[in-house]
N, C-alpha and C positions, 0 to 999 in steps of 0.2 A: 649134632655132636653131643654125645653123652657126657654127663659130669663124671669126673674121676672120683671114685669112692675113696674116702679118707678114714675108713674104719680102722680101729686099732687092732693089732694082732693080739690074739688071746692064746696063751699057752695052756695046753692040756697037761694033765698029770704026767703023761708019757713024754711030752715035750720037755717038761721040767726035769724029769729024770735023765733024759738024754743030754740036756744041757749040763746038768750037774756032773754027770760022768765024763762028758767031754772036757769040761773045764779042768778036771783033775789031770789031764794029759798035757796041758799047756806049759810051755817053758816061759821064762820071764818076758821075752820079746813078744811072743804070741799073746800072752795075757794082757800086756799093755795095748797091743793093737786091737784086741777084742773089746777091751774096756772102752777104748776111744770110739770104736765103731758103734757100740751100743749107746754111748753117751751122745753121739751126734744124731742118733735116730730115736732118742727117748720118747719123742712125741708119738711114735708109731706103736708104742707098747702101753698096756694098761699100767697104772701106777703100781699095783701089786706085783705084776710080772717084772717090771723094771727094778723094783726093790729086790725081788728075788735074785735077779741076775747080778745086781750090784753086790749082794750079800755073798753069792757063790764066788764071784771074782775076788772079793775081799778075802775070803778064806784061802783061795789059791795064792793070792799075793802073800799072805802070811806064811803059807807053807813054803813058797819059793824063798822068802826072806830067811826062814829058819834053816833051810837046806844050804843057802848061800853062806850064811854065817858059820855053819859047821864046816863047810869046805874051806873057807878062808882061815878059820881057826887052825885047821890042819895044814895050811899053806898048800892046799891041793887046788892049784889054779886051773888045771885042766877040767876038774870037776865043776869048779865055779863057772867056767865058760860054758860048760854043757848045761848047767842049770839056767843060765841066762839066755843062751841062744838055741838050745835044743840040739846042738851039734854033738859030735863025738869028742869034743875037747881038744882036738888036734889042730 
């Protein structure tokens, strides 16, 4: 029986660009789920790739927070729900 390889995944520049663009489309719920998924598997990534993913998720969290605050300031609760859940706000 062969040993299972435990090599760390290494992200290419193309992988990073794909991740960065994909993170921008996440709603609040998806962002939290993605962050938790990556956190639970951080040992599978190189330190620099893990830090890159945390940084991009942090940026998206900030963007979501800003959008949410603007929606709540306008008392637009349908928009706030859409920001958090990705739904149509209905």
